[in-house]
VEXTORVEX-138030 format. One record per residue (C-alpha): x, y, z. Coordinates in steps of 0.5 Angstrom, whole numbers, padded with zeros to 4 digits, always signed. Layout:
BEGIN
XYZ
...
end
This chain:
BEGIN
-0227-0218-0145
-0225-0219-0136
-0230-0222-0133
-0229-0227-0127
-0232-0233-0126
-0230-0237-0119
-0233-0243-0117
-0234-0247-0111
-0227-0244-0108
-0225-0246-0102
-0218-0245-0098
-0215-0248-0092
-0209-0246-0088
-0208-0253-0083
-0214-0254-0080
-0216-0249-0080
-0222-0247-0087
-0221-0239-0089
-0227-0240-0096
-0232-0245-0096
-0233-0245-0103
-0234-0239-0106
-0239-0238-0112
-0239-0231-0116
-0239-0229-0122
-0236-0222-0123
-0238-0218-0130
-0233-0215-0135
-0232-0207-0134
-0235-0207-0126
-0232-0205-0120
-0234-0210-0115
-0233-0209-0107
-0231-0214-0101
-0233-0213-0095
-0233-0215-0089
-0230-0216-0082
-0223-0217-0080
-0222-0224-0081
-0228-0226-0086
-0224-0229-0091
-0224-0222-0096
-0216-0221-0098
-0215-0229-0098
-0220-0229-0104
-0217-0223-0106
-0210-0226-0106
-0214-0233-0109
-0216-0229-0115
-0209-0226-0116
-0205-0233-0115
-0202-0231-0110
-0205-0237-0106
-0208-0242-0108
-0214-0246-0108
-0216-0252-0105
-0222-0253-0109
-0226-0250-0115
-0224-0246-0120
-0223-0239-0123
-0223-0236-0130
-0222-0230-0132
-0224-0226-0139
-0226-0234-0140
-0220-0238-0139
-0218-0243-0134
-0214-0239-0130
-0213-0244-0123
-0206-0246-0123
-0203-0240-0128
-0198-0236-0125
-0199-0229-0123
-0195-0226-0129
-0199-0229-0133
-0207-0228-0131
-0207-0221-0134
-0208-0218-0128
-0205-0212-0123
-0205-0211-0116
-0205-0205-0112
-0202-0207-0104
-0204-0203-0098
-0197-0202-0096
-0196-0200-0104
-0189-0204-0104
-0186-0199-0108
-0178-0200-0109
-0175-0195-0105
-0168-0194-0109
-0172-0193-0115
-0175-0186-0117
-0182-0186-0119
-0181-0186-0127
-0176-0192-0125
-0182-0195-0121
-0188-0195-0126
-0184-0197-0132
-0180-0204-0128
-0186-0209-0129
-0185-0206-0137
-0178-0207-0137
-0177-0214-0134
-0182-0216-0140
-0178-0212-0145
-0182-0207-0148
-0179-0202-0152
-0176-0196-0149
-0181-0191-0153
-0187-0195-0151
-0185-0196-0144
-0184-0187-0143
-0192-0186-0148
-0194-0191-0143
-0192-0189-0136
-0192-0181-0138
-0200-0182-0140
-0201-0186-0133
-0198-0180-0130
-0202-0175-0133
-0209-0179-0132
-0207-0180-0124
-0204-0172-0124
-0197-0174-0121
-0193-0172-0128
-0189-0167-0123
-0187-0173-0118
-0183-0178-0123
-0177-0176-0121
-0177-0176-0114
-0176-0182-0110
-0181-0185-0105
-0178-0182-0099
-0181-0176-0101
-0187-0177-0103
-0195-0176-0098
-0197-0183-0096
-0203-0181-0102
-0197-0179-0108
-0195-0186-0106
-0201-0190-0107
-0203-0186-0114
-0194-0189-0115
-0197-0195-0114
-0204-0195-0118
-0199-0192-0123
-0195-0198-0124
-0202-0202-0126
-0205-0198-0130
-0199-0198-0135
-0199-0207-0135
-0206-0205-0138
-0208-0211-0134
-0215-0214-0136
-0216-0213-0128
-0215-0209-0122
-0215-0212-0115
-0214-0208-0110
-0213-0210-0103
-0215-0204-0098
-0210-0199-0101
-0213-0193-0098
-0212-0195-0090
-0206-0192-0089
-0209-0185-0091
-0212-0180-0087
-0219-0179-0087
-0220-0172-0092
-0214-0176-0097
-0218-0182-0097
-0225-0179-0099
-0220-0175-0104
-0218-0182-0106
-0224-0185-0108
-0227-0180-0112
-0220-0181-0116
-0221-0188-0116
-0229-0188-0118
-0226-0183-0124
-0221-0188-0126
-0225-0194-0126
-0230-0189-0131
-0223-0188-0135
-0221-0195-0137
-0227-0199-0136
-0223-0204-0133
-0225-0210-0129
-0224-0207-0121
-0225-0212-0115
-0223-0208-0108
-0222-0211-0101
-0224-0206-0095
-0227-0207-0088
-0230-0200-0089
-0237-0200-0091
-0237-0193-0093
-0231-0194-0098
-0235-0200-0100
-0242-0196-0101
-0239-0190-0104
-0234-0194-0110
-0238-0201-0112
-0242-0202-0117
-0243-0209-0113
-0242-0211-0106
-0240-0218-0104
-0241-0218-0096
-0237-0224-0093
-0237-0227-0086
-0234-0233-0083
-0230-0235-0090
-0239-0235-0094
-0242-0230-0099
-0247-0226-0094
-0250-0222-0100
-0249-0220-0106
-0252-0214-0109
-0252-0206-0111
-0250-0201-0105
-0257-0198-0104
-0260-0205-0106
-0256-0209-0099
-0258-0202-0095
-0265-0202-0096
-0266-0209-0097
-0261-0213-0093
-0263-0222-0092
-0261-0222-0085
-0259-0218-0079
-0251-0219-0080
-0251-0215-0087
-0256-0210-0084
-0251-0210-0078
-0245-0209-0082
-0248-0204-0088
-0248-0197-0086
-0245-0191-0081
-0248-0192-0076
-0251-0200-0076
-0258-0201-0076
-0262-0201-0070
-0265-0207-0067
-0271-0209-0062
-0272-0215-0060
-0280-0217-0059
-0285-0222-0061
-0291-0223-0066
-0299-0222-0063
-0302-0226-0069
-0305-0221-0072
-0301-0217-0075
-0297-0214-0070
-0290-0214-0066
-0290-0213-0059
-0283-0210-0057
-0280-0213-0051
-0278-0205-0049
-0285-0203-0049
-0291-0202-0054
-0292-0205-0061
-0291-0203-0068
-0294-0208-0075
-0290-0207-0080
-0293-0210-0087
-0288-0217-0086
-0291-0218-0080
-0297-0221-0083
-0298-0229-0082
-0293-0229-0076
-0295-0234-0071
-0296-0232-0064
-0290-0232-0059
-0286-0232-0065
-0278-0229-0064
-0277-0223-0069
-0271-0218-0069
-0274-0211-0071
-0269-0206-0074
-0269-0199-0076
-0264-0195-0080
-0262-0189-0075
-0265-0184-0080
-0272-0186-0080
-0274-0186-0072
-0278-0181-0069
-0276-0178-0064
-0281-0174-0059
-0281-0172-0051
-0287-0176-0050
-0293-0180-0052
-0294-0186-0055
-0287-0190-0057
-0281-0194-0054
-0279-0191-0048
-0272-0189-0047
-0266-0185-0044
-0262-0180-0048
-0255-0183-0047
-0250-0178-0050
-0251-0173-0057
-0246-0172-0062
-0247-0165-0066
-0244-0167-0073
-0246-0159-0076
-0252-0160-0081
-0255-0166-0077
-0254-0170-0069
-0254-0177-0067
-0258-0178-0061
-0255-0185-0057
-0261-0187-0054
-0262-0193-0049
-0269-0196-0049
-0272-0196-0041
-0275-0203-0040
-0270-0208-0045
-0263-0203-0045
-0263-0204-0052
-0258-0198-0055
-0261-0194-0060
-0259-0188-0064
-0263-0183-0068
-0261-0178-0073
-0264-0171-0071
-0265-0164-0074
-0257-0160-0071
-0262-0154-0068
-0265-0161-0063
-0264-0159-0056
-0264-0167-0053
-0259-0167-0048
-0256-0173-0044
-0261-0176-0038
-0267-0173-0043
-0273-0178-0043
-0276-0179-0050
-0281-0184-0054
-0279-0187-0060
-0283-0189-0066
-0282-0190-0073
-0287-0191-0081
-0289-0199-0080
-0285-0199-0087
-0279-0196-0084
-0278-0202-0080
-0274-0209-0082
-0277-0216-0079
-0272-0222-0078
-0274-0228-0076
-0271-0232-0071
-0266-0235-0075
-0264-0228-0076
-0266-0228-0085
-0270-0221-0087
-0277-0223-0089
-0281-0219-0094
end
């Protein structure tokens, strides 16, 4: 079993606290993704799990064993770095076999493990090449293969795809998910890209300022964010936000004009300030009639659909709507927008979601 239990982990560098008491359970065989903006502590948390950083407070247990003060090499983990970290003077085979040789593994066993890992990653033909002869995607496969041959209890990935081009990132995401299904190992993955998080994770951990904002399945975070930060961070484009105030009768008067009556508005006191959130795919655009008046600023044509960027006329709030690719919206055009009541997300004055 390779479950992880993180309890009360704090990490400081000089007078700056990076992790503020992290508590987290990761199940055996789970694919967990840490996501958040730069400086949120996700890489520091990963390095603390690995043992490259020691926590100032708290404990880390792997497979039921306290690993807080255990050296990295004895934790039963393998880490794949953003920079690949391959030895340039060694062949692919030698890079993948190196850790096993240091451990005194018999040569025949090393060969079997390297060939099996190479086959799973489709790099058998590259085993005699050196890193300089490989593409970025091939180098990343070698780095992953070097981790696989060790049969670790836990795989740790620190933004492994950030150096690849867009098409290769898509391909590698598919291969990583397939690898997880094949190996059934616990995997912890760090990224700043919410698309990677949504497509790879069994569960996502959203971090901000060294604290956990929300943990949940990708669609849970997308459809039921706990607060404004998670709502704005998860999804591309980000959720639209509009300011408003409760009228005391179950409706919200918008600063941008008009009103809406989401179910969560029931019980709010008159005048209570709120923030309304709306996903781009739920925005209903019209050329006139009731709704929030806005002006089209730009249109992005993306093939099967378009993104229409708008600005509300009275409050100047920016919005994005997803529209059909055959729509004729153009910059400068006036529009009104709305959405079905159940599509609106409601957040109180502290930014917390009201259900």
